[in-house]
PDB file of N, CA, C and O in Angstrom:
ATOM      1  N   MET A   1       0.366   4.361  24.287  1.00  0.00           N
ATOM      2  CA  MET A   1       1.206   3.859  25.350  1.00  0.00           C
ATOM      3  C   MET A   1       2.105   4.995  25.833  1.00  0.00           C
ATOM      4  O   MET A   1       2.477   5.868  25.050  1.00  0.00           O
ATOM      5  N   LYS A   2       2.441   4.988  27.071  1.00  0.00           N
ATOM      6  CA  LYS A   2       3.171   6.090  27.669  1.00  0.00           C
ATOM      7  C   LYS A   2       4.620   6.137  27.207  1.00  0.00           C
ATOM      8  O   LYS A   2       5.181   5.146  26.740  1.00  0.00           O
ATOM      9  N   GLY A   3       5.202   7.308  27.351  1.00  0.00           N
ATOM     10  CA  GLY A   3       6.600   7.511  27.025  1.00  0.00           C
ATOM     11  C   GLY A   3       6.765   8.416  25.825  1.00  0.00           C
ATOM     12  O   GLY A   3       5.867   8.538  24.992  1.00  0.00           O
ATOM     13  N   THR A   4       7.923   9.048  25.745  1.00  0.00           N
ATOM     14  CA  THR A   4       8.206   9.954  24.644  1.00  0.00           C
ATOM     15  C   THR A   4       8.180   9.240  23.302  1.00  0.00           C
ATOM     16  O   THR A   4       7.695   9.785  22.310  1.00  0.00           O
ATOM     17  N   TYR A   5       8.700   8.023  23.273  1.00  0.00           N
ATOM     18  CA  TYR A   5       8.770   7.277  22.011  1.00  0.00           C
ATOM     19  C   TYR A   5       7.924   6.011  22.069  1.00  0.00           C
ATOM     20  O   TYR A   5       8.288   4.991  21.484  1.00  0.00           O
ATOM     21  N   GLY A   6       6.807   6.074  22.767  1.00  0.00           N
ATOM     22  CA  GLY A   6       5.904   4.932  22.857  1.00  0.00           C
ATOM     23  C   GLY A   6       5.118   4.755  21.569  1.00  0.00           C
ATOM     24  O   GLY A   6       4.865   5.727  20.858  1.00  0.00           O
ATOM     25  N   PRO A   7       4.728   3.523  21.262  1.00  0.00           N
ATOM     26  CA  PRO A   7       3.978   3.267  20.027  1.00  0.00           C
ATOM     27  C   PRO A   7       2.528   3.733  20.141  1.00  0.00           C
ATOM     28  O   PRO A   7       2.007   3.941  21.237  1.00  0.00           O
ATOM     29  N   ARG A   8       1.890   3.891  18.978  1.00  0.00           N
ATOM     30  CA  ARG A   8       0.476   4.248  18.923  1.00  0.00           C
ATOM     31  C   ARG A   8      -0.219   3.264  17.984  1.00  0.00           C
ATOM     32  O   ARG A   8       0.223   3.048  16.855  1.00  0.00           O
ATOM     33  N   LEU A   9      -1.309   2.672  18.464  1.00  0.00           N
ATOM     34  CA  LEU A   9      -2.107   1.732  17.686  1.00  0.00           C
ATOM     35  C   LEU A   9      -3.458   2.356  17.366  1.00  0.00           C
ATOM     36  O   LEU A   9      -4.039   3.047  18.203  1.00  0.00           O
ATOM     37  N   THR A  10      -3.953   2.117  16.171  1.00  0.00           N
ATOM     38  CA  THR A  10      -5.287   2.569  15.790  1.00  0.00           C
ATOM     39  C   THR A  10      -6.000   1.415  15.104  1.00  0.00           C
ATOM     40  O   THR A  10      -5.358   0.472  14.642  1.00  0.00           O
ATOM     41  N   GLY A  11      -7.297   1.485  15.036  1.00  0.00           N
ATOM     42  CA  GLY A  11      -8.054   0.441  14.368  1.00  0.00           C
ATOM     43  C   GLY A  11      -9.447   0.906  14.037  1.00  0.00           C
ATOM     44  O   GLY A  11      -9.934   1.902  14.574  1.00  0.00           O
ATOM     45  N   GLY A  12     -10.084   0.177  13.147  1.00  0.00           N
ATOM     46  CA  GLY A  12     -11.436   0.529  12.753  1.00  0.00           C
ATOM     47  C   GLY A  12     -11.945  -0.434  11.699  1.00  0.00           C
ATOM     48  O   GLY A  12     -11.409  -1.527  11.517  1.00  0.00           O
ATOM     49  N   ALA A  13     -12.977  -0.012  11.018  1.00  0.00           N
ATOM     50  CA  ALA A  13     -13.591  -0.839   9.982  1.00  0.00           C
ATOM     51  C   ALA A  13     -13.922   0.036   8.784  1.00  0.00           C
ATOM     52  O   ALA A  13     -14.027   1.256   8.909  1.00  0.00           O
ATOM     53  N   TYR A  14     -14.086  -0.584   7.626  1.00  0.00           N
ATOM     54  CA  TYR A  14     -14.499   0.145   6.436  1.00  0.00           C
ATOM     55  C   TYR A  14     -15.532  -0.677   5.678  1.00  0.00           C
ATOM     56  O   TYR A  14     -15.607  -1.897   5.825  1.00  0.00           O
ATOM     57  N   GLY A  15     -16.315   0.003   4.878  1.00  0.00           N
ATOM     58  CA  GLY A  15     -17.296  -0.646   4.022  1.00  0.00           C
ATOM     59  C   GLY A  15     -17.313   0.029   2.667  1.00  0.00           C
ATOM     60  O   GLY A  15     -17.229   1.254   2.579  1.00  0.00           O
ATOM     61  N   LEU A  16     -17.422  -0.755   1.616  1.00  0.00           N
ATOM     62  CA  LEU A  16     -17.462  -0.238   0.251  1.00  0.00           C
ATOM     63  C   LEU A  16     -18.894  -0.354  -0.256  1.00  0.00           C
ATOM     64  O   LEU A  16     -19.314  -1.414  -0.721  1.00  0.00           O
ATOM     65  N   LEU A  17     -19.619   0.715  -0.165  1.00  0.00           N
ATOM     66  CA  LEU A  17     -21.015   0.725  -0.583  1.00  0.00           C
ATOM     67  C   LEU A  17     -21.106   0.693  -2.104  1.00  0.00           C
ATOM     68  O   LEU A  17     -20.375   1.407  -2.791  1.00  0.00           O
ATOM     69  N   GLY A  18     -21.982  -0.116  -2.615  1.00  0.00           N
ATOM     70  CA  GLY A  18     -22.200  -0.182  -4.054  1.00  0.00           C
ATOM     71  C   GLY A  18     -21.201  -1.028  -4.812  1.00  0.00           C
ATOM     72  O   GLY A  18     -21.234  -1.048  -6.042  1.00  0.00           O
ATOM     73  N   LEU A  19     -20.311  -1.730  -4.124  1.00  0.00           N
ATOM     74  CA  LEU A  19     -19.349  -2.592  -4.809  1.00  0.00           C
ATOM     75  C   LEU A  19     -20.093  -3.793  -5.386  1.00  0.00           C
ATOM     76  O   LEU A  19     -20.778  -4.515  -4.661  1.00  0.00           O
ATOM     77  N   ALA A  20     -19.958  -3.999  -6.677  1.00  0.00           N
ATOM     78  CA  ALA A  20     -20.653  -5.101  -7.342  1.00  0.00           C
ATOM     79  C   ALA A  20     -20.108  -6.440  -6.869  1.00  0.00           C
ATOM     80  O   ALA A  20     -18.920  -6.570  -6.575  1.00  0.00           O
ATOM     81  N   ASP A  21     -20.983  -7.430  -6.798  1.00  0.00           N
ATOM     82  CA  ASP A  21     -20.557  -8.786  -6.432  1.00  0.00           C
ATOM     83  C   ASP A  21     -19.477  -9.262  -7.390  1.00  0.00           C
ATOM     84  O   ASP A  21     -19.532  -8.997  -8.591  1.00  0.00           O
ATOM     85  N   GLY A  22     -18.512  -9.955  -6.853  1.00  0.00           N
ATOM     86  CA  GLY A  22     -17.422 -10.478  -7.667  1.00  0.00           C
ATOM     87  C   GLY A  22     -16.239  -9.544  -7.817  1.00  0.00           C
ATOM     88  O   GLY A  22     -15.226  -9.927  -8.403  1.00  0.00           O
ATOM     89  N   LEU A  23     -16.342  -8.315  -7.296  1.00  0.00           N
ATOM     90  CA  LEU A  23     -15.226  -7.365  -7.400  1.00  0.00           C
ATOM     91  C   LEU A  23     -14.376  -7.312  -6.145  1.00  0.00           C
ATOM     92  O   LEU A  23     -13.481  -6.473  -6.041  1.00  0.00           O
ATOM     93  N   GLY A  24     -14.638  -8.189  -5.195  1.00  0.00           N
ATOM     94  CA  GLY A  24     -13.815  -8.245  -4.000  1.00  0.00           C
ATOM     95  C   GLY A  24     -14.618  -8.081  -2.734  1.00  0.00           C
ATOM     96  O   GLY A  24     -15.840  -7.939  -2.755  1.00  0.00           O
ATOM     97  N   THR A  25     -13.902  -8.104  -1.638  1.00  0.00           N
ATOM     98  CA  THR A  25     -14.482  -7.974  -0.316  1.00  0.00           C
ATOM     99  C   THR A  25     -15.155  -6.610  -0.178  1.00  0.00           C
ATOM    100  O   THR A  25     -14.599  -5.598  -0.605  1.00  0.00           O
ATOM    101  N   GLN A  26     -16.349  -6.577   0.415  1.00  0.00           N
ATOM    102  CA  GLN A  26     -17.097  -5.325   0.536  1.00  0.00           C
ATOM    103  C   GLN A  26     -16.793  -4.552   1.810  1.00  0.00           C
ATOM    104  O   GLN A  26     -17.286  -3.437   1.978  1.00  0.00           O
ATOM    105  N   GLY A  27     -16.008  -5.102   2.695  1.00  0.00           N
ATOM    106  CA  GLY A  27     -15.653  -4.406   3.918  1.00  0.00           C
ATOM    107  C   GLY A  27     -14.594  -5.168   4.672  1.00  0.00           C
ATOM    108  O   GLY A  27     -14.251  -6.299   4.327  1.00  0.00           O
ATOM    109  N   GLY A  28     -14.081  -4.537   5.704  1.00  0.00           N
ATOM    110  CA  GLY A  28     -13.059  -5.213   6.490  1.00  0.00           C
ATOM    111  C   GLY A  28     -12.502  -4.346   7.585  1.00  0.00           C
ATOM    112  O   GLY A  28     -13.107  -3.350   7.982  1.00  0.00           O
ATOM    113  N   ALA A  29     -11.350  -4.731   8.066  1.00  0.00           N
ATOM    114  CA  ALA A  29     -10.686  -4.068   9.186  1.00  0.00           C
ATOM    115  C   ALA A  29      -9.581  -3.140   8.699  1.00  0.00           C
ATOM    116  O   ALA A  29      -8.998  -3.344   7.634  1.00  0.00           O
ATOM    117  N   ILE A  30      -9.308  -2.120   9.501  1.00  0.00           N
ATOM    118  CA  ILE A  30      -8.181  -1.211   9.285  1.00  0.00           C
ATOM    119  C   ILE A  30      -7.371  -1.220  10.577  1.00  0.00           C
ATOM    120  O   ILE A  30      -7.923  -1.034  11.662  1.00  0.00           O
ATOM    121  N   VAL A  31      -6.066  -1.436  10.461  1.00  0.00           N
ATOM    122  CA  VAL A  31      -5.182  -1.427  11.625  1.00  0.00           C
ATOM    123  C   VAL A  31      -3.984  -0.548  11.302  1.00  0.00           C
ATOM    124  O   VAL A  31      -3.413  -0.648  10.216  1.00  0.00           O
ATOM    125  N   GLY A  32      -3.603   0.306  12.232  1.00  0.00           N
ATOM    126  CA  GLY A  32      -2.451   1.168  12.048  1.00  0.00           C
ATOM    127  C   GLY A  32      -1.513   1.093  13.238  1.00  0.00           C
ATOM    128  O   GLY A  32      -1.948   0.886  14.371  1.00  0.00           O
ATOM    129  N   TYR A  33      -0.225   1.262  12.977  1.00  0.00           N
ATOM    130  CA  TYR A  33       0.797   1.226  14.028  1.00  0.00           C
ATOM    131  C   TYR A  33       1.824   2.305  13.722  1.00  0.00           C
ATOM    132  O   TYR A  33       2.304   2.410  12.594  1.00  0.00           O
ATOM    133  N   GLU A  34       2.158   3.102  14.721  1.00  0.00           N
ATOM    134  CA  GLU A  34       3.210   4.119  14.605  1.00  0.00           C
ATOM    135  C   GLU A  34       4.212   3.925  15.727  1.00  0.00           C
ATOM    136  O   GLU A  34       3.831   3.749  16.884  1.00  0.00           O
ATOM    137  N   GLN A  35       5.495   3.959  15.387  1.00  0.00           N
ATOM    138  CA  GLN A  35       6.554   3.828  16.385  1.00  0.00           C
ATOM    139  C   GLN A  35       7.586   4.924  16.151  1.00  0.00           C
ATOM    140  O   GLN A  35       8.395   4.820  15.230  1.00  0.00           O
ATOM    141  N   PRO A  36       7.569   5.980  16.979  1.00  0.00           N
ATOM    142  CA  PRO A  36       8.601   7.001  16.845  1.00  0.00           C
ATOM    143  C   PRO A  36       9.995   6.391  17.063  1.00  0.00           C
ATOM    144  O   PRO A  36      10.215   5.644  18.017  1.00  0.00           O
ATOM    145  N   LEU A  37      10.911   6.717  16.178  1.00  0.00           N
ATOM    146  CA  LEU A  37      12.288   6.233  16.292  1.00  0.00           C
ATOM    147  C   LEU A  37      13.219   7.327  16.801  1.00  0.00           C
ATOM    148  O   LEU A  37      14.347   7.055  17.212  1.00  0.00           O
ATOM    149  N   GLY A  38      12.747   8.535  16.770  1.00  0.00           N
ATOM    150  CA  GLY A  38      13.512   9.697  17.215  1.00  0.00           C
ATOM    151  C   GLY A  38      12.605  10.903  17.148  1.00  0.00           C
ATOM    152  O   GLY A  38      11.398  10.772  16.947  1.00  0.00           O
ATOM    153  N   LYS A  39      13.181  12.068  17.314  1.00  0.00           N
ATOM    154  CA  LYS A  39      12.391  13.297  17.344  1.00  0.00           C
ATOM    155  C   LYS A  39      11.711  13.586  16.004  1.00  0.00           C
ATOM    156  O   LYS A  39      10.615  14.147  15.980  1.00  0.00           O
ATOM    157  N   LYS A  40      12.341  13.212  14.896  1.00  0.00           N
ATOM    158  CA  LYS A  40      11.810  13.561  13.577  1.00  0.00           C
ATOM    159  C   LYS A  40      11.555  12.367  12.665  1.00  0.00           C
ATOM    160  O   LYS A  40      11.166  12.557  11.513  1.00  0.00           O
ATOM    161  N   VAL A  41      11.763  11.145  13.145  1.00  0.00           N
ATOM    162  CA  VAL A  41      11.597   9.949  12.307  1.00  0.00           C
ATOM    163  C   VAL A  41      10.645   8.971  12.988  1.00  0.00           C
ATOM    164  O   VAL A  41      10.787   8.675  14.174  1.00  0.00           O
ATOM    165  N   THR A  42       9.671   8.473  12.222  1.00  0.00           N
ATOM    166  CA  THR A  42       8.687   7.527  12.738  1.00  0.00           C
ATOM    167  C   THR A  42       8.537   6.366  11.772  1.00  0.00           C
ATOM    168  O   THR A  42       8.429   6.569  10.563  1.00  0.00           O
ATOM    169  N   PHE A  43       8.530   5.143  12.305  1.00  0.00           N
ATOM    170  CA  PHE A  43       8.146   3.964  11.521  1.00  0.00           C
ATOM    171  C   PHE A  43       6.629   3.850  11.617  1.00  0.00           C
ATOM    172  O   PHE A  43       6.060   3.996  12.699  1.00  0.00           O
ATOM    173  N   LEU A  44       5.985   3.594  10.503  1.00  0.00           N
ATOM    174  CA  LEU A  44       4.542   3.424  10.532  1.00  0.00           C
ATOM    175  C   LEU A  44       4.118   2.339   9.560  1.00  0.00           C
ATOM    176  O   LEU A  44       4.808   2.056   8.580  1.00  0.00           O
ATOM    177  N   THR A  45       2.977   1.737   9.844  1.00  0.00           N
ATOM    178  CA  THR A  45       2.398   0.752   8.944  1.00  0.00           C
ATOM    179  C   THR A  45       0.883   0.783   9.083  1.00  0.00           C
ATOM    180  O   THR A  45       0.343   0.972  10.173  1.00  0.00           O
ATOM    181  N   ASP A  46       0.218   0.595   7.964  1.00  0.00           N
ATOM    182  CA  ASP A  46      -1.240   0.502   7.915  1.00  0.00           C
ATOM    183  C   ASP A  46      -1.607  -0.782   7.199  1.00  0.00           C
ATOM    184  O   ASP A  46      -0.912  -1.206   6.275  1.00  0.00           O
ATOM    185  N   TRP A  47      -2.707  -1.407   7.626  1.00  0.00           N
ATOM    186  CA  TRP A  47      -3.204  -2.605   6.949  1.00  0.00           C
ATOM    187  C   TRP A  47      -4.701  -2.498   6.759  1.00  0.00           C
ATOM    188  O   TRP A  47      -5.445  -2.284   7.716  1.00  0.00           O
ATOM    189  N   PHE A  48      -5.140  -2.647   5.529  1.00  0.00           N
ATOM    190  CA  PHE A  48      -6.552  -2.757   5.184  1.00  0.00           C
ATOM    191  C   PHE A  48      -6.783  -4.210   4.790  1.00  0.00           C
ATOM    192  O   PHE A  48      -6.167  -4.697   3.842  1.00  0.00           O
ATOM    193  N   SER A  49      -7.660  -4.906   5.504  1.00  0.00           N
ATOM    194  CA  SER A  49      -7.932  -6.309   5.183  1.00  0.00           C
ATOM    195  C   SER A  49      -8.775  -6.390   3.914  1.00  0.00           C
ATOM    196  O   SER A  49      -9.269  -5.374   3.424  1.00  0.00           O
ATOM    197  N   GLY A  50      -8.933  -7.575   3.396  1.00  0.00           N
ATOM    198  CA  GLY A  50      -9.801  -7.806   2.248  1.00  0.00           C
ATOM    199  C   GLY A  50      -9.039  -7.944   0.945  1.00  0.00           C
ATOM    200  O   GLY A  50      -7.876  -7.561   0.825  1.00  0.00           O
ATOM    201  N   LYS A  51      -9.738  -8.503  -0.020  1.00  0.00           N
ATOM    202  CA  LYS A  51      -9.185  -8.648  -1.369  1.00  0.00           C
ATOM    203  C   LYS A  51      -9.982  -7.734  -2.286  1.00  0.00           C
ATOM    204  O   LYS A  51     -10.951  -8.144  -2.925  1.00  0.00           O
ATOM    205  N   ASN A  52      -9.536  -6.464  -2.331  1.00  0.00           N
ATOM    206  CA  ASN A  52     -10.156  -5.433  -3.154  1.00  0.00           C
ATOM    207  C   ASN A  52      -9.111  -4.352  -3.406  1.00  0.00           C
ATOM    208  O   ASN A  52      -7.934  -4.544  -3.101  1.00  0.00           O
ATOM    209  N   ALA A  53      -9.532  -3.221  -3.958  1.00  0.00           N
ATOM    210  CA  ALA A  53      -8.590  -2.154  -4.295  1.00  0.00           C
ATOM    211  C   ALA A  53      -7.929  -1.521  -3.078  1.00  0.00           C
ATOM    212  O   ALA A  53      -6.903  -0.856  -3.216  1.00  0.00           O
ATOM    213  N   PHE A  54      -8.500  -1.716  -1.877  1.00  0.00           N
ATOM    214  CA  PHE A  54      -7.935  -1.144  -0.660  1.00  0.00           C
ATOM    215  C   PHE A  54      -7.092  -2.144   0.123  1.00  0.00           C
ATOM    216  O   PHE A  54      -6.430  -1.746   1.082  1.00  0.00           O
ATOM    217  N   GLY A  55      -7.087  -3.414  -0.241  1.00  0.00           N
ATOM    218  CA  GLY A  55      -6.443  -4.465   0.531  1.00  0.00           C
ATOM    219  C   GLY A  55      -4.924  -4.453   0.439  1.00  0.00           C
ATOM    220  O   GLY A  55      -4.346  -5.126  -0.415  1.00  0.00           O
ATOM    221  N   TYR A  56      -4.285  -3.701   1.301  1.00  0.00           N
ATOM    222  CA  TYR A  56      -2.830  -3.568   1.310  1.00  0.00           C
ATOM    223  C   TYR A  56      -2.307  -3.485   2.732  1.00  0.00           C
ATOM    224  O   TYR A  56      -3.016  -3.057   3.643  1.00  0.00           O
ATOM    225  N   VAL A  57      -1.063  -3.897   2.916  1.00  0.00           N
ATOM    226  CA  VAL A  57      -0.285  -3.548   4.097  1.00  0.00           C
ATOM    227  C   VAL A  57       0.823  -2.626   3.590  1.00  0.00           C
ATOM    228  O   VAL A  57       1.464  -2.912   2.579  1.00  0.00           O
ATOM    229  N   THR A  58       1.043  -1.524   4.298  1.00  0.00           N
ATOM    230  CA  THR A  58       2.000  -0.521   3.829  1.00  0.00           C
ATOM    231  C   THR A  58       2.910  -0.084   4.964  1.00  0.00           C
ATOM    232  O   THR A  58       2.546   0.805   5.734  1.00  0.00           O
ATOM    233  N   PRO A  59       4.092  -0.691   5.087  1.00  0.00           N
ATOM    234  CA  PRO A  59       5.076  -0.200   6.049  1.00  0.00           C
ATOM    235  C   PRO A  59       5.887   0.942   5.438  1.00  0.00           C
ATOM    236  O   PRO A  59       6.083   0.996   4.224  1.00  0.00           O
ATOM    237  N   GLY A  60       6.354   1.851   6.291  1.00  0.00           N
ATOM    238  CA  GLY A  60       7.145   2.955   5.782  1.00  0.00           C
ATOM    239  C   GLY A  60       7.770   3.780   6.883  1.00  0.00           C
ATOM    240  O   GLY A  60       7.659   3.466   8.068  1.00  0.00           O
ATOM    241  N   ILE A  61       8.426   4.837   6.465  1.00  0.00           N
ATOM    242  CA  ILE A  61       9.103   5.776   7.350  1.00  0.00           C
ATOM    243  C   ILE A  61       8.557   7.169   7.062  1.00  0.00           C
ATOM    244  O   ILE A  61       8.383   7.549   5.904  1.00  0.00           O
ATOM    245  N   SER A  62       8.288   7.925   8.121  1.00  0.00           N
ATOM    246  CA  SER A  62       7.871   9.317   7.990  1.00  0.00           C
ATOM    247  C   SER A  62       8.949  10.194   8.608  1.00  0.00           C
ATOM    248  O   SER A  62       9.356   9.979   9.750  1.00  0.00           O
ATOM    249  N   ILE A  63       9.404  11.180   7.851  1.00  0.00           N
ATOM    250  CA  ILE A  63      10.470  12.074   8.296  1.00  0.00           C
ATOM    251  C   ILE A  63       9.931  13.503   8.306  1.00  0.00           C
ATOM    252  O   ILE A  63       9.470  14.006   7.282  1.00  0.00           O
ATOM    253  N   THR A  64       9.993  14.153   9.471  1.00  0.00           N
ATOM    254  CA  THR A  64       9.582  15.550   9.585  1.00  0.00           C
ATOM    255  C   THR A  64      10.710  16.426   9.064  1.00  0.00           C
ATOM    256  O   THR A  64      11.858  16.296   9.490  1.00  0.00           O
ATOM    257  N   LEU A  65      10.374  17.325   8.134  1.00  0.00           N
ATOM    258  CA  LEU A  65      11.350  18.213   7.510  1.00  0.00           C
ATOM    259  C   LEU A  65      11.111  19.647   7.980  1.00  0.00           C
ATOM    260  O   LEU A  65      10.078  19.936   8.585  1.00  0.00           O
ATOM    261  N   PRO A  66      12.061  20.550   7.703  1.00  0.00           N
ATOM    262  CA  PRO A  66      11.878  21.955   8.094  1.00  0.00           C
ATOM    263  C   PRO A  66      10.673  22.597   7.394  1.00  0.00           C
ATOM    264  O   PRO A  66      10.192  22.096   6.378  1.00  0.00           O
ATOM    265  N   LYS A  67      10.209  23.686   7.943  1.00  0.00           N
ATOM    266  CA  LYS A  67       9.127  24.498   7.377  1.00  0.00           C
ATOM    267  C   LYS A  67       7.816  23.723   7.245  1.00  0.00           C
ATOM    268  O   LYS A  67       7.142  23.813   6.219  1.00  0.00           O
ATOM    269  N   ASN A  68       7.456  22.966   8.278  1.00  0.00           N
ATOM    270  CA  ASN A  68       6.172  22.256   8.340  1.00  0.00           C
ATOM    271  C   ASN A  68       5.953  21.277   7.200  1.00  0.00           C
ATOM    272  O   ASN A  68       4.825  21.129   6.730  1.00  0.00           O
ATOM    273  N   SER A  69       6.983  20.618   6.753  1.00  0.00           N
ATOM    274  CA  SER A  69       6.823  19.634   5.688  1.00  0.00           C
ATOM    275  C   SER A  69       7.282  18.263   6.181  1.00  0.00           C
ATOM    276  O   SER A  69       7.970  18.144   7.195  1.00  0.00           O
ATOM    277  N   LEU A  70       6.880  17.232   5.433  1.00  0.00           N
ATOM    278  CA  LEU A  70       7.289  15.887   5.800  1.00  0.00           C
ATOM    279  C   LEU A  70       7.468  15.042   4.557  1.00  0.00           C
ATOM    280  O   LEU A  70       6.948  15.364   3.489  1.00  0.00           O
ATOM    281  N   LEU A  71       8.210  13.959   4.709  1.00  0.00           N
ATOM    282  CA  LEU A  71       8.485  13.021   3.628  1.00  0.00           C
ATOM    283  C   LEU A  71       8.136  11.627   4.121  1.00  0.00           C
ATOM    284  O   LEU A  71       8.656  11.178   5.143  1.00  0.00           O
ATOM    285  N   ASN A  72       7.268  10.948   3.406  1.00  0.00           N
ATOM    286  CA  ASN A  72       6.916   9.564   3.710  1.00  0.00           C
ATOM    287  C   ASN A  72       7.434   8.677   2.591  1.00  0.00           C
ATOM    288  O   ASN A  72       7.259   8.983   1.412  1.00  0.00           O
ATOM    289  N   ILE A  73       8.072   7.580   2.967  1.00  0.00           N
ATOM    290  CA  ILE A  73       8.579   6.600   2.007  1.00  0.00           C
ATOM    291  C   ILE A  73       8.138   5.237   2.502  1.00  0.00           C
ATOM    292  O   ILE A  73       8.339   4.900   3.669  1.00  0.00           O
ATOM    293  N   GLY A  74       7.539   4.455   1.621  1.00  0.00           N
ATOM    294  CA  GLY A  74       7.063   3.138   2.032  1.00  0.00           C
ATOM    295  C   GLY A  74       6.864   2.207   0.857  1.00  0.00           C
ATOM    296  O   GLY A  74       7.161   2.550  -0.287  1.00  0.00           O
ATOM    297  N   TYR A  75       6.359   1.027   1.157  1.00  0.00           N
ATOM    298  CA  TYR A  75       6.132   0.016   0.129  1.00  0.00           C
ATOM    299  C   TYR A  75       4.792  -0.649   0.401  1.00  0.00           C
ATOM    300  O   TYR A  75       4.598  -1.236   1.465  1.00  0.00           O
ATOM    301  N   SER A  76       3.869  -0.565  -0.540  1.00  0.00           N
ATOM    302  CA  SER A  76       2.549  -1.165  -0.399  1.00  0.00           C
ATOM    303  C   SER A  76       2.559  -2.579  -0.948  1.00  0.00           C
ATOM    304  O   SER A  76       2.985  -2.815  -2.079  1.00  0.00           O
ATOM    305  N   ILE A  77       2.086  -3.520  -0.137  1.00  0.00           N
ATOM    306  CA  ILE A  77       2.065  -4.936  -0.501  1.00  0.00           C
ATOM    307  C   ILE A  77       0.610  -5.380  -0.549  1.00  0.00           C
ATOM    308  O   ILE A  77      -0.080  -5.370   0.471  1.00  0.00           O
ATOM    309  N   GLY A  78       0.145  -5.767  -1.725  1.00  0.00           N
ATOM    310  CA  GLY A  78      -1.246  -6.139  -1.906  1.00  0.00           C
ATOM    311  C   GLY A  78      -1.606  -7.455  -1.231  1.00  0.00           C
ATOM    312  O   GLY A  78      -0.797  -8.382  -1.191  1.00  0.00           O
ATOM    313  N   ASN A  79      -2.818  -7.532  -0.703  1.00  0.00           N
ATOM    314  CA  ASN A  79      -3.315  -8.760  -0.097  1.00  0.00           C
ATOM    315  C   ASN A  79      -3.567  -9.848  -1.142  1.00  0.00           C
ATOM    316  O   ASN A  79      -3.769 -11.008  -0.781  1.00  0.00           O
ATOM    317  N   GLN A  80      -3.558  -9.498  -2.426  1.00  0.00           N
ATOM    318  CA  GLN A  80      -3.890 -10.433  -3.484  1.00  0.00           C
ATOM    319  C   GLN A  80      -2.688 -10.967  -4.248  1.00  0.00           C
ATOM    320  O   GLN A  80      -2.870 -11.575  -5.303  1.00  0.00           O
ATOM    321  N   GLY A  81      -1.494 -10.771  -3.770  1.00  0.00           N
ATOM    322  CA  GLY A  81      -0.327 -11.287  -4.479  1.00  0.00           C
ATOM    323  C   GLY A  81       0.649 -10.194  -4.856  1.00  0.00           C
ATOM    324  O   GLY A  81       0.405  -9.013  -4.608  1.00  0.00           O
ATOM    325  N   ARG A  82       1.757 -10.597  -5.459  1.00  0.00           N
ATOM    326  CA  ARG A  82       2.862  -9.680  -5.721  1.00  0.00           C
ATOM    327  C   ARG A  82       2.640  -8.764  -6.914  1.00  0.00           C
ATOM    328  O   ARG A  82       3.360  -7.774  -7.044  1.00  0.00           O
ATOM    329  N   GLY A  83       1.703  -9.036  -7.770  1.00  0.00           N
ATOM    330  CA  GLY A  83       1.525  -8.250  -8.991  1.00  0.00           C
ATOM    331  C   GLY A  83       1.096  -6.815  -8.769  1.00  0.00           C
ATOM    332  O   GLY A  83       1.208  -5.999  -9.684  1.00  0.00           O
ATOM    333  N   ASN A  84       0.606  -6.478  -7.583  1.00  0.00           N
ATOM    334  CA  ASN A  84       0.137  -5.110  -7.359  1.00  0.00           C
ATOM    335  C   ASN A  84       0.869  -4.418  -6.215  1.00  0.00           C
ATOM    336  O   ASN A  84       0.276  -3.594  -5.518  1.00  0.00           O
ATOM    337  N   ASN A  85       2.127  -4.732  -6.010  1.00  0.00           N
ATOM    338  CA  ASN A  85       2.947  -4.059  -5.001  1.00  0.00           C
ATOM    339  C   ASN A  85       3.525  -2.778  -5.594  1.00  0.00           C
ATOM    340  O   ASN A  85       3.682  -2.667  -6.810  1.00  0.00           O
ATOM    341  N   ALA A  86       3.844  -1.803  -4.725  1.00  0.00           N
ATOM    342  CA  ALA A  86       4.372  -0.548  -5.256  1.00  0.00           C
ATOM    343  C   ALA A  86       5.148   0.230  -4.192  1.00  0.00           C
ATOM    344  O   ALA A  86       4.769   0.254  -3.021  1.00  0.00           O
ATOM    345  N   LEU A  87       6.223   0.854  -4.618  1.00  0.00           N
ATOM    346  CA  LEU A  87       6.985   1.791  -3.791  1.00  0.00           C
ATOM    347  C   LEU A  87       6.282   3.138  -3.869  1.00  0.00           C
ATOM    348  O   LEU A  87       5.800   3.516  -4.937  1.00  0.00           O
ATOM    349  N   PHE A  88       6.213   3.871  -2.763  1.00  0.00           N
ATOM    350  CA  PHE A  88       5.656   5.213  -2.833  1.00  0.00           C
ATOM    351  C   PHE A  88       6.546   6.186  -2.082  1.00  0.00           C
ATOM    352  O   PHE A  88       7.194   5.841  -1.094  1.00  0.00           O
ATOM    353  N   VAL A  89       6.554   7.410  -2.581  1.00  0.00           N
ATOM    354  CA  VAL A  89       7.242   8.531  -1.944  1.00  0.00           C
ATOM    355  C   VAL A  89       6.242   9.682  -1.925  1.00  0.00           C
ATOM    356  O   VAL A  89       5.680  10.044  -2.959  1.00  0.00           O
ATOM    357  N   TYR A  90       6.028  10.244  -0.758  1.00  0.00           N
ATOM    358  CA  TYR A  90       5.028  11.293  -0.596  1.00  0.00           C
ATOM    359  C   TYR A  90       5.664  12.463   0.141  1.00  0.00           C
ATOM    360  O   TYR A  90       6.257  12.287   1.205  1.00  0.00           O
ATOM    361  N   TYR A  91       5.540  13.643  -0.423  1.00  0.00           N
ATOM    362  CA  TYR A  91       5.996  14.867   0.231  1.00  0.00           C
ATOM    363  C   TYR A  91       4.778  15.725   0.519  1.00  0.00           C
ATOM    364  O   TYR A  91       3.938  15.914  -0.360  1.00  0.00           O
ATOM    365  N   GLY A  92       4.666  16.244   1.726  1.00  0.00           N
ATOM    366  CA  GLY A  92       3.525  17.069   2.066  1.00  0.00           C
ATOM    367  C   GLY A  92       3.902  18.238   2.944  1.00  0.00           C
ATOM    368  O   GLY A  92       4.942  18.238   3.603  1.00  0.00           O
ATOM    369  N   ILE A  93       3.038  19.235   2.941  1.00  0.00           N
ATOM    370  CA  ILE A  93       3.208  20.416   3.786  1.00  0.00           C
ATOM    371  C   ILE A  93       2.034  20.463   4.739  1.00  0.00           C
ATOM    372  O   ILE A  93       0.882  20.385   4.312  1.00  0.00           O
ATOM    373  N   THR A  94       2.313  20.591   6.031  1.00  0.00           N
ATOM    374  CA  THR A  94       1.263  20.687   7.031  1.00  0.00           C
ATOM    375  C   THR A  94       1.066  22.142   7.426  1.00  0.00           C
ATOM    376  O   THR A  94       2.016  22.924   7.459  1.00  0.00           O
ATOM    377  N   LEU A  95      -0.155  22.487   7.719  1.00  0.00           N
ATOM    378  CA  LEU A  95      -0.456  23.878   8.080  1.00  0.00           C
ATOM    379  C   LEU A  95      -0.689  24.002   9.560  1.00  0.00           C
ATOM    380  O   LEU A  95      -0.956  25.097  10.054  1.00  0.00           O
TER     381      LEU A  95
END
């Protein structure tokens, strides 16, 4: 969408080849949303449908840091209930 701080939507599909029956959904949808909040801060969320090891919605914040690095902080919420939720912190360097 147009504008300096316009949102960006992405989508697609995934398939888990060789997943044994009874271990969960073998495929599903992927949806992503990014909303810049300022020059260096972005709200983002990803959702993988299905009840398997990939089935999560993960909202978070991405912060651009000096020297080509960034910090992502978010919380993954499992599609299968509260027992597999987790906080994550990720630091990375981009080239």
